[in-house]
Every structure is written in structure tokens, then in C-alpha cells.
C-alpha positions as CSV (number, residue, x, y, z in Angstrom):
1,M,22.7,9.2,0.6
2,L,22.6,11.0,3.7
3,V,19.0,11.4,3.6
4,V,18.3,8.2,4.0
5,F,20.8,7.3,6.7
6,F,19.3,10.4,9.2
7,V,16.2,8.6,8.0
8,C,17.3,5.1,9.6
9,F,18.8,6.5,12.7
10,A,15.8,8.4,13.0
11,F,13.5,5.9,13.5
12,W,15.9,4.1,15.3
13,L,16.1,5.8,18.2
14,A,12.5,6.0,18.1
15,L,11.9,2.8,18.2
16,S,15.2,1.8,21.0
17,G,13.8,3.9,23.1
18,S,17.6,3.8,24.5
19,L,20.2,6.9,24.6
20,A,23.1,4.1,25.4
21,P,26.7,4.5,23.6
22,L,25.9,0.8,22.5
23,H,22.6,1.4,21.6
24,L,23.8,4.4,19.5
25,A,26.9,2.4,17.8
26,L,24.0,-0.4,16.7
27,G,22.2,1.9,15.8
28,A,24.2,4.3,13.7
29,L,26.3,1.3,12.5
30,S,22.8,-0.2,10.9
31,S,21.5,2.8,9.0
32,A,25.2,3.2,7.8
33,A,25.0,0.1,6.0
34,V,21.2,-0.1,5.1
35,A,21.6,3.3,4.1
36,W,25.4,2.2,2.1
37,M,23.0,-1.4,0.3
38,N,20.3,1.2,-1.3
39,R,22.6,4.1,-2.4
40,D,22.1,3.1,-6.3
41,L,17.4,3.5,-5.2
42,E,16.3,6.8,-6.1
43,M,14.1,6.4,-3.4
44,V,14.6,10.2,-1.9
45,S,13.6,11.7,-5.2
46,L,10.3,9.3,-5.9
47,A,9.5,9.7,-2.7
48,T,9.4,13.8,-2.8
49,R,7.8,13.4,-6.3
50,I,5.2,10.9,-5.3
51,A,4.5,12.3,-1.4
52,P,2.1,15.3,-2.3
53,R,-0.2,13.3,-4.7
54,F,0.0,10.0,-2.5
55,L,-1.0,11.9,1.0
56,G,-3.9,14.0,-2.0
57,Y,-5.1,9.8,-2.4
58,L,-5.1,8.7,1.2
59,P,-8.3,10.9,2.5
60,W,-10.1,9.4,-0.9
61,L,-8.5,5.1,0.4
62,L,-9.8,6.2,3.9
63,K,-13.4,7.2,2.6
64,E,-14.0,3.4,0.6
65,I,-11.9,1.4,3.7
66,V,-15.3,4.0,5.8
67,I,-18.1,2.5,2.5
68,A,-16.9,-1.5,2.9
69,N,-16.9,-1.3,6.5
70,I,-20.3,0.0,6.5
71,Q,-21.2,-2.9,3.8
72,V,-19.4,-5.6,5.0
73,A,-21.4,-5.0,8.4
74,R,-24.5,-4.9,6.8
75,L,-23.7,-8.4,5.4
76,V,-22.8,-10.3,8.7
77,L,-25.6,-8.7,10.7
78,D,-28.2,-9.0,7.7
79,P,-30.8,-12.6,8.4
80,R,-30.3,-13.9,5.6
81,L,-26.5,-13.2,5.6
82,P,-26.5,-12.2,1.5
83,V,-22.4,-13.4,1.2
84,D,-21.8,-14.3,-1.9
85,P,-17.7,-15.2,-2.0
86,V,-15.9,-14.8,-5.1
87,V,-12.6,-14.6,-7.1
88,V,-11.7,-12.6,-10.1
89,R,-8.9,-12.6,-12.3
90,F,-8.2,-9.5,-13.8
91,H,-5.5,-7.3,-15.2
92,T,-4.1,-4.3,-14.5
93,T,-2.0,-1.3,-16.5
94,L,0.3,-0.6,-13.7
95,S,3.7,-1.4,-14.8
96,G,6.2,-0.5,-11.7
97,D,6.8,-2.5,-8.9
98,L,5.7,0.4,-6.0
99,A,1.7,1.1,-8.0
100,R,0.8,-2.8,-9.2
101,T,1.9,-3.8,-4.4
102,T,0.6,0.2,-3.5
103,F,-3.0,-1.1,-5.6
104,A,-2.3,-4.6,-4.3
105,N,-2.0,-2.4,-0.7
106,S,-5.0,-1.2,-1.1
107,I,-7.3,-3.8,-1.9
108,T,-6.8,-5.4,0.7
109,L,-7.3,-2.1,3.6
110,T,-10.1,-2.7,2.1
111,P,-12.7,-4.7,4.0
112,G,-14.6,-7.0,1.9
113,T,-11.3,-8.3,-0.7
114,V,-8.4,-9.4,0.4
115,T,-5.3,-9.2,-2.6
116,L,-3.7,-13.4,-2.9
117,D,-1.4,-13.1,-5.3
118,V,0.3,-10.5,-7.9
119,E,2.2,-12.2,-11.1
120,G,3.1,-9.3,-12.9
121,P,0.3,-7.4,-14.5
122,E,-2.8,-10.3,-13.2
123,F,-4.0,-9.9,-9.2
124,V,-6.1,-12.6,-8.7
125,V,-8.8,-11.7,-5.7
126,H,-11.2,-12.4,-3.2
127,A,-13.8,-10.6,-2.5
128,V,-17.1,-11.5,-0.5
129,T,-19.9,-10.4,-2.8
130,R,-19.4,-9.2,-6.3
131,T,-19.9,-5.9,-5.4
132,M,-17.2,-5.6,-3.6
133,A,-14.6,-7.3,-6.1
134,D,-15.5,-4.5,-8.2
135,L,-13.8,-2.2,-6.3
136,A,-10.3,-3.9,-7.7
137,G,-10.9,-2.5,-11.0
138,G,-12.6,1.0,-11.8
139,Q,-11.1,4.5,-9.4
140,M,-9.0,3.1,-7.3
141,E,-6.4,2.1,-9.8
142,R,-7.0,4.7,-11.9
143,R,-6.1,7.3,-8.7
144,I,-2.9,4.9,-7.9
145,A,-1.8,5.8,-12.1
146,A,-1.9,9.1,-11.2
147,V,0.2,9.4,-7.8
148,F,2.7,7.2,-9.7
149,E,1.9,9.4,-13.1
150,E,1.3,6.2,-14.9
151,T,-0.9,5.9,-17.6
152,T,-4.4,3.6,-17.9
153,R,-7.4,1.8,-20.2
């Protein structure tokens, strides 16, 4: 709980840009409230377990974002404009809320794809082309499962 307080307070200080006593008091009060309300969550231990693997996932995700940007640019610049929008539904084997949220956000961060809905294990994704929709299912899900120590198909 103390770690959460100090992280929140440091974040408050960084964003407020003021060291006035009133701001410091409000920041300390807000940080204490957040730490107290989240006292039963084990986010700190979760973060320390996941952080190294997540940092290994980020370069791969950034590479996929760059590749998708190039694909979208080619689509837009092509005089034929070979856009074939598709909405796909698929089930994920990811069971944790944080893992599914990371998966949904990773899909949305990738240009040409947007996660429209997540209902339990079912994802609804819009993609500019069928090829881009295929990104949603395979390697990304396996990499996220590895980050969160979950099993996949």
C-alpha cells in the first residue's frame, strides 16, 4: 500500500507542477485515498512479475505497428484503393482481465484494426482488410499469453 501511495504522489507531483502547500496536501490526500481503496489489490506484485516480460513484448508490438502503418499507407496510396473492410468475431483463450485488455488495446493500437467489443472470451474486431484482421488471432495472442503466464491453444 505504501508503494502505491508513493507512486501516486510522485505522479501527482509530476502532473501538478506546483509545490504549493495546498497542492501538496491535496496530492497526499488523493494518493492516500487511492492507496487505501486499492489496498486489497496485488497490483504491485503483479507489476513486478509481469514488467520484465511486458518490456520484452513492447519491441515486438512496436514492430507490428510500423508494419501495419506501412500496409495502411500502401492501401491509401494505391489508386485502386483495395480496401475490403471486415468485422470478425473470435474467441480468445486468455482468461485474465488484464491479459484480455492488453490484447484488445494491442489490436486497437495496430493501424487498420479496432477492437469494437469484448464480451468475456469473444472479441469483435473491425479491420480494413481480411489480412489485417488475421493479426488479431495468432502471434499477438500467444505473446500476450506468455507475458501473463497463460496457456493458449
